[in-house]
C-alpha positions as CSV (number, residue, x, y, z in Angstrom):
1,M,-3.2,-1.9,3.8
2,M,-0.3,-1.4,1.4
3,F,0.3,2.3,1.8
4,G,-1.1,2.8,5.3
5,T,2.3,3.2,6.8
6,G,3.2,6.1,4.6
7,M,-0.3,7.7,4.8
8,P,-1.9,6.7,8.1
9,I,-5.1,8.6,7.2
10,L,-5.9,5.7,4.8
11,F,-6.8,3.4,7.7
12,P,-9.8,5.6,9.0
13,V,-10.8,6.3,5.4
14,A,-10.9,2.6,4.6
15,A,-12.7,1.8,7.8
16,S,-15.4,4.4,7.1
17,S,-15.8,3.4,3.5
18,L,-16.2,-0.3,4.6
19,L,-18.8,0.8,7.2
20,V,-20.8,2.7,4.6
21,L,-20.5,-0.2,2.1
22,Y,-21.8,-2.6,4.8
23,C,-24.7,-0.4,5.7
24,L,-25.6,0.1,2.1
25,E,-25.5,-3.6,1.2
26,N,-27.7,-4.5,4.2
27,Y,-30.2,-1.8,3.2
28,M,-30.2,-2.9,-0.4
29,L,-30.5,-6.6,0.6
30,Y,-33.5,-6.0,2.9
31,Y,-35.4,-3.2,1.2
32,I,-34.5,-3.0,-2.5
33,Y,-33.6,-6.4,-4.0
34,K,-36.5,-8.6,-4.9
35,A,-34.4,-11.8,-4.6
36,P,-31.0,-11.9,-2.8
37,P,-28.0,-11.7,-5.2
38,A,-26.5,-15.0,-6.1
39,Y,-23.4,-15.0,-3.9
40,D,-21.9,-18.3,-3.1
41,E,-18.9,-19.6,-1.1
42,V,-16.6,-19.3,-4.2
43,L,-16.8,-15.5,-4.0
44,N,-16.2,-15.6,-0.2
45,N,-13.2,-17.9,-0.5
46,M,-11.7,-15.8,-3.2
47,V,-11.9,-12.6,-1.2
48,L,-10.4,-14.4,1.9
49,Q,-7.5,-15.7,-0.2
50,K,-6.8,-12.2,-1.5
51,L,-7.1,-10.6,2.0
52,A,-4.7,-13.1,3.5
53,W,-1.9,-11.3,1.6
54,A,-2.8,-7.9,3.0
55,P,-0.7,-8.0,6.2
56,F,2.3,-9.3,4.2
57,M,2.0,-6.4,1.8
58,L,1.6,-4.0,4.7
59,M,4.9,-5.3,6.2
60,I,6.8,-5.1,2.9
61,F,5.6,-1.5,2.0
62,G,5.9,-0.4,5.6
63,Y,9.5,-1.5,5.8
64,W,10.2,0.3,2.5
65,T,8.5,3.4,3.7
66,L,10.1,3.6,7.1
67,T,13.7,2.8,5.9
68,N,13.8,4.8,2.7
69,P,15.8,8.0,3.5
70,Q,14.3,9.8,0.5
71,L,10.8,9.6,2.0
72,Q,12.1,10.9,5.3
73,Q,13.5,14.1,3.9
74,T,11.9,17.5,3.8
75,Y,11.8,19.5,0.6
76,E,14.4,21.9,1.9
77,S,17.0,19.1,2.7
78,M,16.7,17.4,-0.7
79,E,19.8,17.6,-2.9
80,P,19.5,17.9,-6.7
81,L,21.4,15.7,-9.1
82,A,24.7,17.1,-10.3
83,R,23.7,16.8,-14.0
84,D,20.6,15.7,-15.9
85,S,22.5,12.6,-17.1
86,S,23.6,11.6,-13.5
87,T,22.4,8.2,-12.4
88,F,19.9,8.2,-9.6
89,Y,21.2,7.0,-6.3
90,N,18.6,6.7,-3.5
91,D,21.0,5.7,-0.6
92,H,18.6,3.0,0.5
93,M,20.0,0.5,3.0
94,W,19.9,-2.6,0.8
95,Y,21.3,-0.5,-2.1
96,A,24.3,0.5,0.0
97,S,24.8,-3.0,1.4
98,L,24.9,-4.6,-2.0
99,K,27.2,-1.9,-3.5
100,I,25.4,-2.0,-6.8
101,G,27.3,-0.1,-9.4
102,T,30.7,-0.2,-7.7
103,V,31.3,-3.8,-8.9
104,L,31.4,-2.7,-12.5
105,A,33.7,0.3,-11.9
């Protein structure tokens, strides 16, 4: 969910891997395991707590991906730094709005 905005192919890959995992677990549960594994509600609740943060992380990384001008460039339009010792300036919206670096000058 975190990097799906930047690489949309991750959504179908994740869906297919979850489908395969679901089918394998059902097969193993019905035909291979002698006794069912000792899963209880603690494991289920822990997974649900962690998955509750997934949409929030998708929104944060999606905003960063869609507003970062460096990620929107092509290789031909990228400009190199003037010197090796030059400071990196990414021209991101929040960076420009806060004017970081110009306060000290």
